[in-house]
C-alpha positions as a printed NumPy array, in Angstrom:
array([[  0.221,  -0.051,  -0.038],
       [  1.47 ,   3.409,  -0.976],
       [  1.675,   6.323,   1.418],
       [ -0.949,   8.158,  -0.004],
       [ -3.812,   5.241,   0.368],
       [ -2.978,   4.611,   4.345],
       [ -4.655,   7.124,   7.18 ],
       [ -1.859,   6.974,   9.891],
       [ -2.771,   7.686,  13.348],
       [  0.04 ,   9.98 ,  13.855],
       [  2.216,  11.864,  10.929],
       [  5.146,  13.419,  12.315],
       [  7.078,  16.259,  10.358],
       [ 10.6  ,  16.065,  10.663],
       [ 13.014,  13.489,  12.075],
       [ 14.924,  15.294,  14.609],
       [ 15.305,  13.923,  17.692],
       [ 12.256,  15.126,  19.155],
       [ 10.019,  13.831,  16.216],
       [ 11.619,  10.266,  16.342],
       [ 11.216,  10.033,  19.989],
       [  7.676,  10.652,  19.754],
       [  7.484,   8.27 ,  17.016],
       [  9.188,   5.8  ,  19.103],
       [  6.791,   6.116,  22.088],
       [  3.709,   6.269,  19.863],
       [  4.635,   3.303,  17.879],
       [  5.69 ,   1.227,  20.989],
       [  2.159,   1.619,  22.405],
       [  0.565,   0.204,  19.417],
       [ -0.242,   3.179,  17.223],
       [  0.675,   3.447,  13.472],
       [  2.966,   6.079,  12.712],
       [  4.906,   7.621,   9.6  ],
       [  7.819,  10.235,   9.884],
       [  8.16 ,  12.423,   7.398],
       [ 11.767,  13.82 ,   6.497],
       [ 12.698,  16.712,   4.11 ],
       [ 16.568,  15.643,   3.786],
       [ 18.433,  12.771,   2.477],
       [ 19.316,  12.053,   6.16 ],
       [ 17.188,  12.032,   9.221],
       [ 17.865,  13.101,  12.68 ],
       [ 18.199,  17.097,  12.419],
       [ 21.084,  18.074,  14.787],
       [ 22.087,  14.52 ,  15.084],
       [ 23.172,  14.441,  11.328],
       [ 26.838,  13.702,  10.795],
       [ 28.918,  14.377,   7.767],
       [ 32.067,  12.985,   6.221],
       [ 35.29 ,  14.503,   4.712],
       [ 38.41 ,  12.862,   4.017],
       [ 37.054,   9.674,   5.741],
       [ 36.602,  11.332,   8.83 ],
       [ 33.176,  12.075,  10.407],
       [ 31.668,  14.772,  11.797],
       [ 28.955,  16.093,  14.156],
       [ 26.419,  18.848,  13.081],
       [ 25.223,  19.614,  16.689],
       [ 25.906,  17.062,  19.216],
       [ 29.347,  16.963,  20.324],
       [ 28.708,  15.662,  23.774],
       [ 25.658,  14.191,  26.058],
       [ 25.306,  14.584,  29.73 ],
       [ 22.899,  12.649,  32.212],
       [ 24.283,   9.291,  31.561],
       [ 25.781,   7.998,  34.218],
       [ 24.135,   5.18 ,  35.983],
       [ 20.119,   6.082,  37.188],
       [ 20.699,   9.507,  35.962],
       [ 17.776,  11.025,  33.937],
       [ 19.042,  10.962,  30.373],
       [ 20.526,   7.331,  31.275],
       [ 17.037,   6.087,  32.416],
       [ 15.374,   7.525,  28.879],
       [ 17.892,   6.051,  26.97 ],
       [ 17.131,   2.836,  28.714],
       [ 13.35 ,   3.2  ,  27.896],
       [ 14.333,   3.674,  23.942],
       [ 16.895,   0.605,  24.44 ],
       [ 19.996,   2.325,  23.023],
       [ 21.967,   2.993,  26.17 ],
       [ 23.817,   0.004,  25.719],
       [ 23.424,  -0.596,  22.112],
       [ 25.303,   2.641,  21.208],
       [ 29.245,   3.317,  21.284],
       [ 29.723,   5.362,  24.397],
       [ 33.043,   7.108,  25.707],
       [ 32.887,   8.756,  29.   ],
       [ 34.989,  11.994,  29.031],
       [ 37.588,  12.472,  31.579],
       [ 36.698,  12.258,  35.394],
       [ 38.885,  15.202,  36.132],
       [ 38.211,  17.583,  33.269],
       [ 35.471,  16.88 ,  30.681],
       [ 35.393,  20.672,  30.107],
       [ 38.453,  22.883,  30.124],
       [ 37.853,  26.435,  30.613],
       [ 40.662,  29.237,  29.252],
       [ 40.148,  32.752,  30.313],
       [ 42.856,  35.437,  30.477],
       [ 45.342,  33.004,  30.02 ],
       [ 44.519,  30.772,  32.604],
       [ 42.908,  27.33 ,  32.804],
       [ 40.12 ,  25.997,  34.867],
       [ 38.596,  22.252,  35.103],
       [ 35.358,  20.926,  35.197],
       [ 35.279,  17.84 ,  36.612],
       [ 32.268,  15.252,  36.519],
       [ 30.502,  15.161,  39.833],
       [ 29.69 ,  17.659,  42.311],
       [ 32.296,  16.566,  44.711],
       [ 35.413,  16.55 ,  42.344],
       [ 33.735,  19.621,  40.618],
       [ 33.833,  21.678,  43.738],
       [ 37.166,  20.244,  44.669],
       [ 38.828,  21.263,  41.701],
       [ 37.339,  24.834,  41.525],
       [ 37.783,  25.584,  45.444],
       [ 41.585,  24.443,  44.762],
       [ 42.1  ,  27.221,  42.396],
       [ 39.405,  29.614,  44.327],
       [ 40.242,  28.629,  48.119],
       [ 38.888,  32.111,  49.334],
       [ 35.47 ,  31.174,  47.459],
       [ 34.971,  27.893,  48.864],
       [ 31.169,  28.965,  50.609],
       [ 30.075,  30.41 ,  46.93 ],
       [ 31.269,  27.519,  45.016],
       [ 29.433,  25.539,  47.462],
       [ 26.503,  27.505,  47.628],
       [ 26.505,  27.586,  43.396],
       [ 26.447,  23.675,  43.485],
       [ 23.498,  23.682,  45.961],
       [ 21.599,  26.383,  43.772],
       [ 22.206,  24.205,  40.603],
       [ 20.82 ,  21.05 ,  42.618],
       [ 17.712,  23.089,  44.081],
       [ 16.389,  24.357,  40.797],
       [ 16.68 ,  20.927,  39.236],
       [ 14.542,  19.365,  41.582],
       [ 11.806,  21.861,  41.048],
       [ 11.576,  20.166,  37.312],
       [  9.246,  16.84 ,  37.878],
       [ 10.155,  15.513,  34.634],
       [ 13.652,  16.318,  34.694],
       [ 13.901,  14.135,  37.738],
       [ 11.474,  11.288,  36.404],
       [  8.809,  12.224,  38.724],
       [  5.19 ,  12.165,  38.256],
       [  3.834,  15.787,  37.158],
       [  0.643,  17.434,  36.509],
       [ -0.392,  20.14 ,  33.932],
       [  0.451,  22.615,  36.392],
       [  3.979,  22.076,  37.065],
       [  5.393,  20.95 ,  33.926],
       [  6.873,  24.669,  33.291],
       [  7.735,  25.274,  37.057],
       [  6.61 ,  28.447,  38.711],
       [  6.763,  32.063,  37.453],
       [  9.191,  33.328,  39.926],
       [ 11.624,  30.484,  39.067],
       [ 11.775,  30.906,  35.206],
       [ 12.406,  34.761,  36.062],
       [ 15.589,  34.521,  37.758],
       [ 18.353,  35.569,  35.812],
       [ 21.668,  33.449,  35.091],
       [ 23.805,  36.377,  35.454],
       [ 22.419,  37.8  ,  38.299],
       [ 22.036,  34.641,  40.238],
       [ 25.756,  33.848,  40.017],
       [ 26.926,  37.464,  40.638],
       [ 24.926,  37.451,  43.573],
       [ 26.752,  34.261,  44.786],
       [ 30.281,  35.902,  44.254],
       [ 31.571,  39.074,  43.245],
       [ 34.83 ,  37.519,  42.141],
       [ 34.607,  38.468,  38.46 ],
       [ 37.103,  35.675,  37.333],
       [ 34.982,  32.965,  39.498],
       [ 31.668,  34.442,  37.687],
       [ 33.264,  33.789,  34.409],
       [ 34.467,  30.295,  35.223],
       [ 31.067,  29.329,  36.637],
       [ 29.096,  30.888,  33.264],
       [ 31.824,  29.693,  30.877],
       [ 29.977,  26.758,  29.084],
       [ 27.071,  29.418,  28.515],
       [ 28.132,  28.592,  24.808],
       [ 25.92 ,  25.541,  25.295],
       [ 22.749,  27.518,  24.858],
       [ 23.829,  30.952,  23.668],
       [ 23.484,  32.592,  26.437],
       [ 22.951,  36.249,  26.96 ],
       [ 23.586,  38.328,  30.091],
       [ 20.274,  40.062,  30.103],
       [ 18.055,  37.455,  29.11 ],
       [ 19.219,  33.768,  30.052],
       [ 17.291,  32.367,  32.837],
       [ 19.086,  30.41 ,  35.64 ],
       [ 17.125,  27.67 ,  35.005],
       [ 18.765,  26.954,  31.659],
       [ 22.391,  27.304,  33.061],
       [ 21.539,  24.868,  36.129],
       [ 19.819,  22.255,  33.93 ],
       [ 22.277,  21.886,  31.222],
       [ 25.449,  22.267,  33.516],
       [ 23.741,  19.668,  36.038],
       [ 23.274,  17.279,  33.194],
       [ 26.917,  17.11 ,  32.419],
       [ 28.075,  17.232,  35.997],
       [ 25.995,  14.017,  36.364],
       [ 27.708,  11.865,  33.441],
       [ 29.291,  13.448,  30.416],
       [ 29.805,  11.24 ,  27.27 ],
       [ 30.758,  10.867,  23.644],
       [ 29.278,   9.214,  20.72 ],
       [ 32.141,   7.534,  19.143],
       [ 31.812,   7.938,  15.306],
       [ 28.971,  10.324,  15.518],
       [ 25.449,  11.328,  17.093],
       [ 23.735,   9.632,  13.957],
       [ 23.979,   6.73 ,  15.9  ],
       [ 20.757,   7.62 ,  17.938],
       [ 18.701,   8.691,  14.819],
       [ 19.376,   5.2  ,  13.282],
       [ 18.475,   3.405,  16.452],
       [ 15.66 ,   5.297,  17.006],
       [ 14.537,   4.391,  13.213],
       [ 15.221,   0.821,  13.663],
       [ 13.217,   0.921,  16.463],
       [ 10.099,   2.641,  14.946],
       [ 10.229,   0.095,  11.922],
       [ 10.276,  -2.501,  13.932],
       [  6.986,  -1.51 ,  15.786],
       [  5.588,  -1.277,  12.453],
       [  6.213,   2.541,  11.998],
       [  7.606,   3.978,   8.81 ],
       [ 10.507,   6.813,   8.183],
       [ 10.628,   8.397,   4.983],
       [ 13.15 ,  10.62 ,   3.533],
       [ 13.215,  13.268,   0.822],
       [  9.508,  14.21 ,   1.702],
       [  8.813,  17.642,   1.913],
       [  5.691,  19.138,   3.675],
       [  4.412,  22.277,   2.013],
       [  0.798,  22.484,   3.089],
       [ -2.294,  20.716,   4.401],
       [ -5.748,  19.802,   3.151],
       [ -8.467,  20.404,   6.36 ],
       [-11.623,  18.872,   7.399],
       [-14.631,  20.895,   7.62 ],
       [-14.488,  21.015,  11.556],
       [-11.281,  22.538,  11.116],
       [ -8.728,  19.46 ,  11.911],
       [ -5.917,  18.392,   9.447],
       [ -7.063,  15.83 ,   7.124],
       [ -3.653,  15.155,   5.121],
       [ -0.289,  16.957,   4.817],
       [  0.845,  17.834,   0.988],
       [  4.343,  17.154,   0.013],
       [  6.236,  19.29 ,  -2.817],
       [  5.664,  16.277,  -5.065],
       [  1.933,  16.851,  -5.214],
       [  1.588,  13.461,  -2.859],
       [ -0.327,  13.688,   0.338],
       [ -0.238,  11.654,   3.633],
       [ -3.66 ,  11.349,   5.475],
       [ -3.571,  11.29 ,   9.35 ],
       [ -5.538,  11.381,  12.511],
       [ -3.26 ,  13.302,  14.238],
       [ -0.168,  15.313,  13.415],
       [  3.037,  16.221,  15.399],
       [  5.478,  18.905,  13.986],
       [  8.868,  18.805,  14.761],
       [ 10.005,  21.868,  12.968],
       [ 10.134,  25.142,  14.363],
       [  6.663,  26.648,  15.452],
       [  7.145,  29.515,  12.855],
       [  7.818,  27.231,  10.165],
       [  5.011,  25.058,  11.234],
       [  2.434,  28.246,  11.194],
       [  3.742,  28.548,   7.376],
       [  3.162,  25.325,   6.754],
       [ -0.522,  25.121,   8.372],
       [ -1.459,  28.37 ,   7.393],
       [ -1.651,  31.545,   9.429],
       [ -5.606,  31.566,   9.457],
       [ -5.597,  28.291,  11.379],
       [ -4.102,  30.184,  14.471],
       [ -5.316,  33.173,  16.235],
       [ -3.504,  36.803,  15.31 ],
       [ -1.985,  37.054,  18.374],
       [ -0.348,  33.42 ,  18.663],
       [  1.019,  34.146,  15.217],
       [  2.715,  37.229,  15.792],
       [  3.958,  36.203,  19.385],
       [  5.955,  33.41 ,  17.577],
       [  7.008,  34.642,  14.676],
       [  8.236,  37.845,  16.53 ],
       [ 10.075,  35.755,  19.502],
       [ 13.78 ,  36.314,  19.059],
       [ 15.907,  33.055,  18.079],
       [ 18.931,  32.078,  19.321],
       [ 22.069,  33.314,  17.412],
       [ 23.993,  30.748,  14.625],
       [ 27.487,  29.69 ,  14.295],
       [ 30.551,  29.193,  12.205],
       [ 32.143,  25.798,  12.57 ],
       [ 35.639,  24.869,  10.746],
       [ 36.248,  21.303,  10.691],
       [ 39.741,  19.982,  10.568],
       [ 40.791,  16.449,   9.279],
       [ 44.031,  15.793,  10.592],
       [ 47.135,  13.841,   9.005],
       [ 46.887,  10.189,  10.392],
       [ 48.459,   9.705,  13.739],
       [ 49.78 ,  13.129,  14.261],
       [ 47.441,  14.996,  16.769],
       [ 46.548,  13.545,  20.369],
       [ 43.105,  12.855,  20.862],
       [ 41.494,  14.984,  24.11 ],
       [ 38.835,  13.396,  25.795],
       [ 37.68 ,  16.816,  26.961],
       [ 36.214,  19.816,  25.215],
       [ 37.777,  23.648,  25.313],
       [ 35.902,  26.58 ,  26.049],
       [ 38.652,  29.554,  24.726],
       [ 37.185,  33.03 ,  25.898],
       [ 38.977,  36.068,  24.626],
       [ 36.936,  38.552,  26.192],
       [ 36.916,  39.861,  30.138],
       [ 33.149,  38.748,  30.067],
       [ 31.898,  35.542,  29.151],
       [ 28.613,  36.218,  28.492],
       [ 29.735,  39.149,  25.64 ],
       [ 31.181,  36.61 ,  23.131],
       [ 27.982,  37.176,  20.797],
       [ 28.742,  40.684,  20.504],
       [ 31.644,  40.847,  18.103],
       [ 32.66 ,  42.841,  15.303],
       [ 34.547,  41.881,  12.289],
       [ 37.821,  43.119,  14.149],
       [ 37.463,  41.13 ,  16.993],
       [ 35.745,  37.813,  15.892],
       [ 35.896,  35.448,  17.199],
       [ 35.446,  36.387,  21.201],
       [ 35.316,  32.928,  22.   ],
       [ 35.555,  29.224,  20.814],
       [ 34.448,  25.8  ,  21.373],
       [ 36.969,  23.008,  20.495],
       [ 36.586,  19.316,  20.686],
       [ 37.981,  16.369,  19.093],
       [ 35.51 ,  13.891,  18.334],
       [ 35.685,  10.256,  19.698],
       [ 36.646,   7.767,  17.003],
       [ 36.795,   4.255,  16.614],
       [ 39.94 ,   4.617,  14.569],
       [ 42.133,   5.272,  17.614],
       [ 42.037,   5.928,  20.988],
       [ 45.383,   7.681,  20.985],
       [ 45.058,  10.239,  18.361],
       [ 42.396,  12.649,  17.115],
       [ 40.979,  11.892,  13.833],
       [ 39.742,  15.526,  13.445],
       [ 38.711,  18.961,  15.086],
       [ 35.748,  21.135,  15.158],
       [ 35.743,  24.592,  16.031],
       [ 32.726,  26.578,  16.664],
       [ 32.417,  30.092,  17.24 ],
       [ 29.188,  32.501,  17.059],
       [ 28.035,  33.724,  13.957],
       [ 25.183,  36.4  ,  13.325],
       [ 23.011,  35.242,  10.291],
       [ 23.407,  38.809,   8.818],
       [ 26.925,  38.007,   7.792],
       [ 25.837,  35.319,   5.258],
       [ 22.133,  36.957,   4.41 ],
       [ 23.534,  38.176,   0.965],
       [ 23.345,  34.666,  -0.014],
       [ 19.99 ,  33.713,   1.449],
       [ 18.413,  33.372,  -1.768],
       [ 20.641,  29.914,  -2.4  ],
       [ 20.195,  26.789,  -0.955],
       [ 22.318,  23.8  ,  -1.049],
       [ 21.947,  20.215,   0.533],
       [ 22.784,  16.856,  -0.608],
       [ 18.992,  16.374,  -1.537],
       [ 18.679,  19.497,  -3.28 ],
       [ 22.104,  20.755,  -4.773],
       [ 22.944,  24.527,  -5.408],
       [ 26.038,  26.773,  -5.515],
       [ 26.61 ,  30.11 ,  -3.776],
       [ 29.438,  31.619,  -5.756],
       [ 32.991,  32.395,  -5.386],
       [ 32.412,  35.133,  -3.044],
       [ 30.8  ,  32.726,  -0.681],
       [ 34.034,  30.491,  -0.687],
       [ 35.938,  33.244,  -0.1  ],
       [ 34.164,  34.382,   2.814],
       [ 34.215,  30.876,   4.398],
       [ 37.836,  30.833,   3.688],
       [ 38.763,  33.714,   5.621],
       [ 36.632,  32.726,   8.604],
       [ 38.276,  29.171,   8.36 ],
       [ 41.661,  30.606,   8.544],
       [ 40.768,  32.941,  11.579],
       [ 39.551,  29.783,  13.703],
       [ 42.606,  27.936,  12.42 ],
       [ 44.966,  30.89 ,  13.79 ],
       [ 42.927,  30.566,  17.159],
       [ 43.439,  26.835,  18.004],
       [ 47.527,  27.442,  16.594],
       [ 47.583,  29.747,  19.55 ],
       [ 46.294,  27.123,  22.021],
       [ 48.1  ,  24.355,  20.088],
       [ 51.549,  25.59 ,  18.441],
       [ 52.387,  23.666,  15.605],
       [ 49.062,  22.279,  14.835],
       [ 48.949,  23.764,  11.242],
       [ 51.771,  20.779,  10.387],
       [ 49.373,  18.116,  11.212],
       [ 46.401,  19.442,   8.989],
       [ 45.318,  17.74 ,   6.212],
       [ 42.035,  19.28 ,   5.088],
       [ 39.854,  22.134,   6.343],
       [ 36.113,  22.317,   5.914],
       [ 33.245,  24.801,   7.29 ],
       [ 29.747,  25.088,   8.001],
       [ 27.817,  28.667,   8.267],
       [ 24.717,  29.59 ,   9.261],
       [ 23.157,  28.613,   5.61 ],
       [ 24.213,  25.386,   5.906],
       [ 22.211,  25.035,   9.307],
       [ 19.353,  27.027,   7.895],
       [ 19.196,  24.596,   4.665],
       [ 19.416,  21.34 ,   6.929],
       [ 17.646,  22.012,  10.017],
       [ 14.927,  24.356,   8.564],
       [ 14.922,  27.272,  11.078],
       [ 15.207,  30.558,   9.079],
       [ 18.217,  31.833,  10.567],
       [ 20.4  ,  28.878,  11.263],
       [ 19.934,  29.304,  15.116],
       [ 21.681,  26.847,  17.122],
       [ 19.042,  26.508,  19.808],
       [ 15.942,  27.595,  18.628],
       [ 13.833,  30.788,  20.374],
       [ 15.496,  32.468,  22.762],
       [ 14.465,  31.903,  26.626],
       [ 13.991,  35.144,  28.281],
       [ 13.733,  35.606,  32.123],
       [ 12.289,  39.142,  31.702],
       [  9.253,  37.743,  29.987],
       [  9.31 ,  33.87 ,  30.744],
       [  5.9  ,  32.784,  29.619],
       [  6.388,  34.495,  26.099],
       [  8.966,  32.297,  24.724],
       [  7.14 ,  29.148,  26.55 ],
       [  5.577,  27.163,  23.593],
       [  2.77 ,  24.821,  24.623],
       [  2.833,  21.427,  22.654],
       [ -0.732,  21.686,  22.08 ],
       [ -1.984,  24.33 ,  19.071],
       [ -5.325,  25.738,  18.144],
       [ -5.613,  23.192,  15.386],
       [ -7.264,  19.987,  17.587],
       [ -5.132,  17.265,  15.795],
       [ -1.739,  19.472,  15.928],
       [  0.949,  19.01 ,  18.474],
       [  4.423,  20.423,  18.378],
       [  7.36 ,  18.767,  19.772],
       [ 11.317,  19.596,  19.81 ],
       [ 13.863,  22.111,  21.189],
       [ 11.669,  24.76 ,  21.41 ],
       [  8.747,  23.043,  23.473],
       [ 10.801,  22.601,  27.03 ],
       [ 14.461,  23.382,  26.435],
       [ 17.29 ,  22.468,  23.567],
       [ 19.693,  19.583,  23.525],
       [ 19.171,  16.175,  23.518],
       [ 17.912,  16.062,  27.286],
       [ 15.745,  18.931,  26.388],
       [ 14.392,  17.327,  23.361],
       [ 13.668,  14.061,  25.18 ],
       [ 11.717,  15.891,  27.324],
       [  9.785,  17.766,  25.262],
       [  8.97 ,  14.448,  23.245],
       [  7.511,  12.876,  26.278],
       [  5.405,  16.108,  27.048],
       [  3.983,  16.201,  23.78 ],
       [  2.93 ,  12.315,  23.961],
       [  1.406,  12.975,  27.377],
       [ -1.644,  14.235,  24.995],
       [ -1.995,  10.903,  23.687],
       [ -0.711,   8.106,  26.34 ],
       [ -1.247,   8.143,  30.005],
       [  1.681,  10.056,  31.316],
       [  1.715,   8.283,  34.755],
       [  2.349,   4.645,  32.885],
       [  4.918,   6.439,  30.768],
       [  7.142,   7.809,  33.441],
       [  7.01 ,   4.482,  35.307],
       [  8.15 ,   2.435,  32.024],
       [ 11.258,   4.952,  31.828],
       [ 11.807,   4.51 ,  35.718],
       [ 11.417,   1.095,  35.382],
       [ 13.509,   0.695,  32.447]])
């Protein structure tokens, strides 16, 4: 039977992590499910690509919360992939290395080691460091699903006072030591942090995740999407690639009857879940189907900044593998790295050597990430280029990339003198790359910006005005692997018994 002849219980648009996990949950519950992906590769930010036989991740460079019994460990056991994927636990004494003002600071795994490591360098700040850890633990307890507790509709997002606490303000209230403030906030690149807007709960939940088990996936994060797609098919579901959803047809009662593909094909369903950005979802299903204030709010919400990533392939067995990440800040304020100009770019970089099964001693490659505003590539925004839809951006674009690549290579040469001698080839991705593959209009790293000044404005309810359309993905609860996973469960709570589902996760 062709896809046009079937009527599915659930049609899921987009195969990012949230979409695939929704499909898994619903298929495991016995529903008929189909996932429609526009690209030739599934996974959204889990996608990988290969250059000179080296594998690079597009968005997932390390994952937290994976120590025994931790939240993501339990979620992944439920999905059957905790023991089936190739994991590499990052260094116990340093999973993240912070470089600020010519000094180095180590983030160690576990609260005990984390605090002891920092107290050794800030002995006079012991009380502040312990309070910082206590504050993180406290706010994490206020998010029930984050701790796999039973939840109600009233407490998924927490209370307004908690959501309104600003990350910079909280850290500044804990210590007046400017250097320590920077060290405690240095990994804000994990969520594109902004001093005036980032809520404390975002920093706390993200950092807590890595402190409770930081791991890399050997040979790339696409293992997750491959595992989920195989499981979905085993449950009887379908995952279809190169299916671009462009619109929808509706029943007289306003419910969606079917989605329309770019080929003219239609896919019928009883329920629909969109794993694409809420603003893009509105475009697909039509503004008139949503309330005008909702459309204005969603379309005017600021998104987080994008990035430029330089990917280096090393000559074989020439550069030692680093089982930790490095956050190097070239500014006196770690919150100001996204406010750059052409002269001082990059003000901060993230550096990692992906884990490879080729060698445990030597790095196969390296990724160097720096913030980049979409405006820098806006002159080429009418172009489009993916493996599924080939296109050219022209010589000026290639020159632009080459200039930025050279700057980032110079940055790592300062950090690791002589590294240039080990480089075999250099490649890069820009905000346009993220836009074309992920679907966000500006290539945003982490979707909609969370704002402590007006927290409810950026809260996106998974339910929509269209009765049989729900949303999922990083914009629902939080970005990242854990955030998208929690969001998938919250979306599915509208269709399955949430208490039984949480029990399944707890007992996995």
